[in-house]
N, C-alpha and C positions, 0 to 999 in steps of 0.2 A: 485533543486526543492524548490519552495517556501514552507515555513512552514505554514500550517494552523492548527489552533487549534479550533475545533468546537464541540459542544455537540450533541450527538444523543438523540432524544426524545424517551424515553422508555414509552410504554403504562403501567402506574402503576395500578396494581390490588389492590383492597382495602387492606390496610396495615395490619389490624388486623382480616381479614376474615379467618374463619376456613376452611381448605380444606375440599372439599365435601366428600372425601373418608375417612376422619377421624372421627371415632366415639369415643366419650369421655365416658369412663365407670367410673362413679363417685364412684363406689364401689371398686376401686383399689386406691392405693396411687398415682400412676402416673396420673389417671384420676382426682382425686381431685386437684392435683397440676395444671394440665392443665386448669381445671375449674377456679382456683384461678388467674391464669395468665390472662385468658380472661375476668375476672370480675374486676381485679385490676385497679384502676384509677390513682394512685400515680406512677409516672414514676420510681422513685428510688425504690420503693417497687416492681414494676413489674420486673425491671432488676434483683433484688435479687432473686425473684421467678424463673425467667428463668434460671439464673446461677445455682440455686439449682437443677432444673429439669435436665439440661444437664449434671451435675455432677453425678446424680443418674441414669439416664435413657438415655444415649447418643445413644442407639440403638433402642429406641421405634420409632414407626411409626410417632409419633407426633414431633420427635426431629428436623428434617428439618424445620418444621414450626416455632417451638420455636427459633431455631438458627436463622432463617431469621429476626424474630422481634428483637432478641437480638442484631444481627449485625447492624440493623438500628439505634438502641440506641447508640451503640459504635461508629458508624460513625458520628452521630450528635455530639458526644463528642470528636470526633477526636482521639478515643482510638483504633487506627488501629491494633496494636498488639493483642489486646483482641479480635477484631472481626475476625482476621485470626486464633488465637487460638481456637475460638469457631467453626469455619468452619472446621478446622482440626480434631476436636473432633467428628463431626457428619458426615461429607461427606462420601458417599459411592458410588457415581456415578449413583444413581437411579434418575429417572425423578423428583422425589420429591425434589431433591437438587438444582434444577436450581436457584432459587432466592438466596439461601444462598451462592452459588458459585459466583453468580453475585455480591453480596455484598462483597464478598472476593476479587473480581477484584478491586472494588472501594476502599477497604482498602488498597490493595497493591499499587494502584495509589496514594493513600494519603501518604503512606510511601515513594513513589518514589523508590520502591524495585523491580528492574528488574526481579530477580529470582522469586519472588512471583507473579508478573504480568504474567510472562511466565507460570507458574504453573497453576494459577487459570484461566487465560484466555483459555488455552488449555482445562482444565477440563470443563469450562462453555460451550465452543463450542461443546465439545463432548456430553455432557448432552443435549444441545439444539437440536443437531442433532438426537440424539435418539428419542426425543420427536416429532420432525417434520416429521421423515421418517416413523414412526409407527402411526401417527396421522390419524384419520378418517376425512372425510370432516365435518366441523362444522355444527351442526344442528340448532343453534340459535345464536343470537348476543353475548351471553355471551361466548360460546365456541369459536366464531370467535375472539373475543377480546383476549381470553386466547392464542390462537394460534399465533395471531399477536405479543403478548407480547413475547412469547417464541422465536419467530423469531428474534425480535429486541434485545433480550438478547444476542443471538448467534452472531448477527452482531456486537454488542458493544464489545464482547470479542475480535473480530478481530480488531476493531478500536483501542482498548486498546494496542494492540501489535504495531500497526502503530504509535499511538501517542507516545509510549515510544521510538521508533526509532528516532522520531523528537527531542527528548530531549538529545540525546547523540551523542558524536562524537567518541566514542570508537568502533573501528572495531569489536572487539570480541563481544561486547554487541549487536550491530547491526547485526551480523552474527547469534547470538543466537536467537534474536528476529525474524529475517527473517526466519530462519529455523523453528521456532515454528509456525509462521503463514503459512508457506508453508505447514507444516504437517497438521495444522488445516484445511486449505481451500485454496489450490493453486489457485482457481478461484475467490478468494475474490477481491472486488474492492480495498481493502486496500493492497492487494498484488501487484496490479498495481502501487499504489502510493509509495510503499516501494522498488520497484524492483531496481530502479537505485542505491540507497544507499546500498541495500543489496549485489547486484551483485558486486559493486565496492569494498565492504568490504571483499569479498571472495578472492580477489586477483586472483591468477592463477587459482582458481576453478570457477571463475565467468562465463567464456565462457560456460563450460559445464553445469553449473546450468542454465543459460540463455536458453540453448537448451532444458533442462527439463522442464522449466516453460512454454515455447512456445509450447511444446508437450502436455502439460496439459491443456493450455488455450489459445485458438486462439485470445482472446481479450486482451492478455497482450501485448500491443504496446511497453511498456518500455523494456520488455525482448527481444522483436524482434529487438529493436534498439541497445540494448547492443550486441546482436548476429551480427547485421550488423557491429557494430564497431569492434568487434573481427575479422571478416573476411575482413574488410577494412585493418586492420594492417597486416593480413596474405596474403594480395593481392588476395583474392578470389573474383573477381569482380561480378561473377554471384549470389553468395550467398549474397553479400552486397545488391545488387539490389532487390533480392527476399525478403530477410528479411525486408528491408526498406519499400517495397510495402506492405507486410503483416501488418507492424506496421501502415502504412497509412490507410489500410482498416479497421483495429481495431479501430483506433481513429475516423473514420468516421461512424462506425457503433454501437459501444458500447454506453451504457448509460453514460451521462456526469456525473462527480464526482467533488464535491467541492474541490478546491485545485488542480485539474488535469492539469491545464495549457495546454489545449489541442491545442491551437493555437501555442504555442512555440514548442510543440512536433510535430505538423504537419510540421513545418518548419524544424526541426531536421531530420524528415523522409525524406524530400525532399533533405536535405543536403547529406545524405547518398546514396540516389537514384542518385543524380547529380554526386558525386564523383565516384560512381560505373560505371556510363556510361562513364565518363571521362577516367577511367582505360581501357575501352573497346574502347576507341576513337570514341565513338558514340556522336558526338559534338552536334548535335541538341537536343536529349533528356537531355543531361547534361546541356546545356545551359538553357533550360526551368526550369528544377528542381532547379538549383542553384540560378536562379533569384528569385524564391519563397523563398528559404531559406535565402538569403542574409541578408534582414533587421533584421532578428532575430538572426543571428549569429555574427553580427558586434560587439557585446559586448565581444566576445571571440577572442582575437588577433590570436590565432593559427588556430581555425576553419575559421575565417574571411580570414585569409592569404590563406589558402588551397582553400576556395571557390572562392575567387578573382583570385587566380592563375588558377584554372581550367576554370573559366569563361574567363580568358584572352586566355588560349589555345583554348577553343571552338570557341570563336569569331574570333581569328586569323585564325584558321584552316578553318572555314566556309568562312571567307572573301577571303582567298587565293583560295579556291576551286571554288568560283564562280566569282572571280575577283572583289570583292567588297571592295574597299579601305576603305570606311567608316566603314565597319565591321572590317577590320584589325585595323583601329584606335580605335575602341571601345575595341578591344582586348588589344591594347597598354594601354588604360586607366585603364582597369582592372589590368594589370600587374604593372602599376605604383602605384596603390593602395596597391597591395600585397606586393610591394617592401618596403612600410612603415610599414608593420606588422611584429613584431618580431616572428619568427618561422621557421620551416624547408624550407619553400618555399621562404623566403625573398631574399636570395642571387640569386637563380636561376631567380627569378622574375626581379630583377635588371639587370641581364645579358640579359634577353629577352627584356627588355626596350631598351637597347643599340642596340641590333640586329634589332629590328623592326624599330627603328628610322632611322637606316642605310638604311634599305630596303625602307622605305618611302621617304627618301632623303628630308625631310622637306616639302613634298608635302601633 
């Protein structure tokens, strides 16, 4: 999978807007401190006031708002540890915590800390989901903008897990991040993009997990193709064809995702369809699917060798069945190409070249 790094646009709410449900009682010490924070114009002094508030009143209803503001300051200064420490102090999992947990995700990304990314992405997604599932239809543009913001923050949490996968080659880290994303939202578009690396990193557990992912999301074409590959190696031709066709249907019906490489995946789905039909000796459908796949798999010697070998078989058998020597020669050409590709089919392809040339007798 080609690595894409792209930013999600988050609808930003006014940075220092007071939450609508927060009433500041200036007759209390915490109210006086909140008022001072809102009125302070000096950045350094404002940070000091916010730190003081969180140290004294971490459970106050205004703490998430203060923490969110403080994290923004820390992020600007690249003080990622302080931002995470502040989030830990205040976070309770309530809807009010969404922006502070989002900022914690950004801080974890700034540190490139996989454990913290997992932790805060999952918590951010959970809070966003609570808000979205309980939300009433927005009554005005302000409420509509707020709900859209909440959805985008939840989506960003999923993206953060995907982006972290792209940055590592450690199978354990990939597995941990993939499992976290699967837990957060198995139907996420980013689950599609991470599935191939995640399932490969799982090793022997990959096939069972692929089946679980496809059961959860009929649009996860990548998991369907992994499932097709598992069954190709196990010689279950009917499942290979079924899974690959489901992958093709998903690719043709789901929304396009930047970095999704849909064209290449359509070709791979046709590869599995073609080799599945070849296993069943259904030469016409095998020939059709493999011709679609061939241009895209030529860069992979092993897959190209298999595709060319099965195309050789398909065209040879079709030609023999109808007495079409031109079709047989086409099969010979495919075998000749397969014989140049290092892989499991190379030797047999070379033997088939010799046999077919003998049958044709130079004609």
